[in-house]
C-alpha positions as CSV (number, residue, x, y, z in Angstrom):
1,M,-29.0,-22.2,-20.7
2,L,-29.4,-24.2,-17.5
3,Q,-25.6,-24.5,-17.1
4,K,-25.0,-20.8,-17.8
5,T,-27.7,-19.8,-15.3
6,A,-26.1,-22.0,-12.7
7,L,-22.7,-20.5,-13.3
8,V,-24.0,-16.9,-13.2
9,T,-25.9,-17.7,-9.9
10,M,-22.8,-19.3,-8.4
11,N,-20.6,-16.3,-9.4
12,L,-23.1,-13.9,-7.9
13,I,-23.1,-15.8,-4.6
14,V,-19.3,-15.9,-4.5
15,C,-19.2,-12.2,-5.4
16,L,-21.6,-11.2,-2.6
17,F,-19.7,-13.4,-0.1
18,M,-16.4,-11.7,-1.1
19,L,-17.9,-8.2,-1.1
20,F,-19.9,-8.6,2.2
21,P,-17.1,-7.1,4.5
22,L,-16.8,-4.1,2.2
23,L,-20.5,-3.6,1.9
24,Y,-20.9,-3.9,5.6
25,T,-18.2,-1.4,6.2
26,I,-20.0,1.1,4.0
27,S,-23.2,0.4,5.8
28,V,-21.7,1.0,9.2
29,A,-20.0,4.2,8.0
30,F,-23.6,5.6,7.4
31,M,-24.9,4.2,10.6
32,P,-25.4,6.2,13.9
33,S,-23.3,4.7,16.7
34,G,-26.6,4.1,18.6
35,E,-27.7,1.6,16.0
36,L,-24.4,-0.3,16.0
37,Y,-24.2,-1.1,19.7
38,T,-27.5,-2.9,20.1
39,M,-28.6,-6.5,20.6
40,A,-30.1,-6.5,17.1
41,M,-28.0,-7.4,14.1
42,N,-28.3,-4.1,12.1
43,I,-26.8,-4.7,8.7
44,V,-28.5,-1.8,7.0
45,P,-28.7,1.6,8.8
46,K,-32.3,2.5,9.7
47,H,-31.5,6.2,9.8
48,P,-28.5,6.8,7.4
49,T,-26.4,9.9,8.3
50,L,-23.3,11.7,7.1
51,E,-22.4,12.8,10.6
52,N,-19.6,10.2,10.8
53,F,-17.9,11.5,7.7
54,V,-18.2,15.2,8.9
55,E,-16.9,14.2,12.3
56,A,-13.9,12.3,10.8
57,F,-12.9,15.5,8.9
58,H,-13.1,17.5,12.1
59,K,-11.2,15.1,14.3
60,I,-8.2,14.7,12.1
61,P,-6.7,16.6,9.1
62,L,-7.9,13.9,6.7
63,I,-7.4,16.1,3.5
64,R,-3.8,16.7,4.5
65,F,-3.2,13.0,5.0
66,V,-4.8,12.2,1.6
67,L,-2.6,14.7,-0.2
68,N,0.5,13.3,1.6
69,S,-0.4,9.8,0.5
70,F,-1.0,10.9,-3.1
71,L,2.4,12.6,-3.1
72,V,4.2,9.7,-1.6
73,A,2.5,7.0,-3.6
74,G,2.8,9.0,-6.9
75,S,6.5,9.6,-6.3
76,I,7.2,6.0,-5.4
77,T,5.3,4.8,-8.5
78,L,7.2,7.1,-10.9
79,G,10.5,6.2,-9.2
80,Q,10.0,2.5,-9.5
81,I,9.0,2.7,-13.1
82,V,12.2,4.6,-13.9
83,T,14.6,2.6,-11.8
84,C,13.1,-0.8,-12.5
85,S,13.0,-0.3,-16.3
86,L,16.7,0.8,-16.3
87,A,17.8,-2.2,-14.2
88,A,15.7,-4.6,-16.3
89,F,17.2,-3.2,-19.5
90,A,20.7,-3.9,-18.2
91,F,19.7,-7.5,-17.2
92,S,18.0,-8.1,-20.6
93,F,20.2,-6.5,-23.3
94,L,23.6,-5.7,-21.8
95,N,26.4,-8.3,-21.3
96,F,28.6,-7.9,-18.3
97,K,30.4,-10.3,-15.9
98,G,28.3,-11.7,-13.2
99,K,25.0,-10.6,-14.7
100,N,23.1,-13.8,-13.9
101,A,24.5,-14.0,-10.3
102,L,23.6,-10.3,-9.7
103,F,20.1,-10.9,-11.0
104,M,19.7,-13.9,-8.7
105,L,20.9,-11.8,-5.8
106,V,18.3,-9.1,-6.6
107,M,15.5,-11.7,-6.8
108,A,16.7,-13.2,-3.5
109,T,15.8,-9.9,-1.8
110,M,12.1,-10.8,-2.5
111,M,12.5,-13.6,0.1
112,V,13.6,-11.1,2.8
113,P,10.6,-9.7,4.8
114,G,10.5,-5.9,5.2
115,E,10.4,-6.3,9.0
116,A,13.9,-7.8,8.9
117,T,15.4,-4.6,7.5
118,I,13.1,-2.0,9.0
119,I,15.4,-1.3,12.0
120,S,18.6,-0.9,10.0
121,N,16.7,1.3,7.5
122,Y,15.5,3.5,10.4
123,L,18.9,3.8,11.9
124,T,20.3,4.8,8.5
125,V,17.8,7.5,7.8
126,G,18.0,8.7,11.4
127,S,21.7,9.2,11.1
128,L,21.2,11.1,7.9
129,G,18.7,13.4,9.6
130,L,15.8,12.5,7.3
131,L,13.2,11.5,9.8
132,D,9.7,13.2,9.5
133,T,10.3,14.3,5.9
134,Y,8.8,13.3,2.6
135,I,12.2,12.0,1.5
136,V,12.2,9.3,4.2
137,L,8.8,8.1,3.1
138,I,9.8,7.9,-0.6
139,L,13.5,7.0,-0.8
140,P,13.5,3.4,0.6
141,S,10.8,2.3,-1.9
142,L,12.2,3.9,-5.1
143,T,13.0,0.4,-6.5
144,S,11.8,-3.1,-6.1
145,A,12.8,-6.6,-7.1
146,M,9.3,-7.3,-8.2
147,G,9.4,-4.4,-10.7
148,I,12.7,-5.4,-12.1
149,F,11.5,-9.0,-12.6
150,L,8.3,-7.8,-14.3
151,F,10.1,-5.5,-16.7
152,R,12.9,-8.0,-17.4
153,Q,10.4,-10.7,-18.3
154,F,8.6,-8.3,-20.7
155,Y,11.9,-7.2,-22.3
156,M,12.9,-10.8,-22.8
157,T,10.1,-11.1,-25.3
158,F,12.0,-8.7,-27.6
159,P,14.8,-10.1,-29.8
160,V,18.3,-8.9,-29.1
161,S,18.6,-8.0,-32.7
162,L,16.3,-5.0,-32.0
163,Y,18.8,-3.6,-29.6
164,E,21.8,-4.4,-31.9
165,S,20.1,-2.7,-34.9
166,A,19.5,0.4,-32.8
167,K,23.1,0.5,-31.7
168,L,24.3,0.2,-35.3
169,D,22.2,3.2,-36.2
170,G,23.9,5.2,-33.5
171,C,21.1,5.0,-30.9
172,G,22.4,5.2,-27.3
173,N,21.1,3.1,-24.4
174,L,19.0,5.8,-22.8
175,R,17.5,6.8,-26.1
176,F,16.7,3.2,-26.9
177,I,14.8,2.9,-23.7
178,V,12.9,6.1,-24.1
179,K,12.1,5.9,-27.8
180,I,11.8,2.2,-28.4
181,L,11.3,0.1,-25.2
182,M,8.9,2.4,-23.3
183,P,6.4,2.8,-26.2
184,L,6.4,-1.0,-26.6
185,T,6.0,-1.7,-22.9
186,K,3.0,0.4,-22.1
187,S,1.0,-2.5,-20.7
188,A,3.9,-3.5,-18.4
189,M,4.3,0.1,-17.2
190,G,0.5,0.3,-16.6
191,A,0.6,-2.9,-14.5
192,M,3.6,-1.7,-12.6
193,A,2.0,1.7,-11.9
194,V,-1.3,0.2,-10.6
195,Y,0.5,-2.4,-8.4
196,T,3.0,0.0,-7.0
197,F,0.5,2.8,-6.3
198,I,-1.8,0.5,-4.4
199,N,1.0,-0.9,-2.3
200,A,2.5,2.6,-1.6
201,W,-1.0,3.9,-0.7
202,N,-1.5,1.1,1.8
203,M,1.9,1.4,3.6
204,Y,1.5,1.6,7.4
205,M,4.5,0.4,9.4
206,W,7.2,2.5,7.8
207,P,5.2,5.8,7.8
208,L,4.2,5.1,11.4
209,L,7.9,4.6,12.4
210,V,9.5,7.6,10.6
211,T,6.9,10.3,10.9
212,G,5.9,12.3,14.0
213,S,3.9,15.2,12.8
214,D,0.5,15.5,11.1
215,S,2.1,17.5,8.2
216,K,3.9,14.3,7.1
217,R,1.6,11.5,8.1
218,T,-0.3,9.4,5.5
219,V,-3.9,8.3,5.4
220,Q,-3.2,4.9,6.9
221,I,-1.8,6.5,10.0
222,G,-4.6,9.0,10.1
223,I,-7.3,6.4,10.2
224,S,-5.7,4.7,13.2
225,M,-5.9,8.1,14.9
226,L,-9.7,7.9,14.7
227,N,-9.7,4.8,17.0
228,S,-10.4,5.7,20.6
229,V,-12.2,4.3,23.6
230,D,-15.5,5.9,23.0
231,A,-18.4,4.1,21.3
232,Q,-18.4,6.3,18.3
233,S,-14.8,5.5,17.3
234,I,-15.7,2.5,15.2
235,T,-18.3,4.3,13.0
236,L,-15.8,7.2,12.7
237,M,-13.0,4.9,11.7
238,L,-15.0,3.0,9.2
239,A,-16.2,6.3,7.7
240,G,-12.6,7.2,7.2
241,V,-11.8,3.8,5.8
242,V,-14.5,4.2,3.2
243,M,-13.1,7.6,2.1
244,I,-9.5,6.4,1.8
245,I,-10.3,3.2,-0.1
246,I,-12.1,5.2,-2.9
247,P,-8.8,6.3,-4.5
248,S,-7.2,2.9,-4.5
249,I,-10.3,1.2,-5.7
250,S,-10.7,3.8,-8.5
251,I,-7.1,3.3,-9.6
252,F,-7.6,-0.5,-9.7
253,I,-10.9,-0.3,-11.6
254,V,-9.4,2.1,-14.2
255,G,-6.1,0.1,-14.5
256,Q,-7.3,-3.5,-14.0
257,K,-7.0,-4.3,-17.8
258,A,-3.5,-2.9,-17.9
259,L,-2.6,-4.8,-14.7
260,I,-3.9,-8.1,-16.0
261,K,-2.4,-7.6,-19.5
262,G,0.9,-6.5,-18.1
263,M,1.2,-9.4,-15.7
264,F,0.6,-12.0,-18.4
265,S,2.3,-10.3,-21.4
266,G,5.7,-11.5,-20.3
267,A,4.5,-14.9,-19.3
268,V,4.9,-16.4,-22.8
269,K,7.9,-15.6,-24.9
270,G,7.4,-15.3,-28.6
């Protein structure tokens, strides 16, 4: 009992330490700006108010930004599940010349930072006339090497005889993926969906570069618009931050079991 109590106490201390920035952000979001800019260390608001949240909605079209982010993140998530599962199927079950070399090349793209290709991508979409559209926000992120690797590792746990038996029964590749592989890989798809949605929701640099109107901007760009030189900007910005992290935290809480299970399901073969 003593050892268990010590472990629980230690976990609580670490948990509070890790959550303190988030808890303080929530506290400041409900705090009047006059309480923040004082010599006293006000951690908890003395006079909680919702004025910061109301003012954030009035200052920027926050609802529009949230809807844009849901559209972009949802489309990217669906697109990556489709493209990555198809590519992983080819690398797992099909035999073609140069398969291993091509897979290594795909994995090598994970070593290239996004900042190294952002200029070339911008010039490409600019020449195609796609700037300030939903397409330019979605198209460059419709597939990922991480997703291909995750699905491939999961598919490698299935015997090749499963695919060969389906082929003998007249099952085509696409039907094999939809009818057999996808029902068996729900945990991997769940993990991929949670991971991709959160990353797409938090995108900042690319949307900032390719969008110029409020009708296409996402929430991360909108929150930066709340920052100004006046004293109230910090409380306004943190109120906006609290509102936009609710969807991503909710997605993570709901899908954390699928995320953990999917990440570890393909770790051990057999």
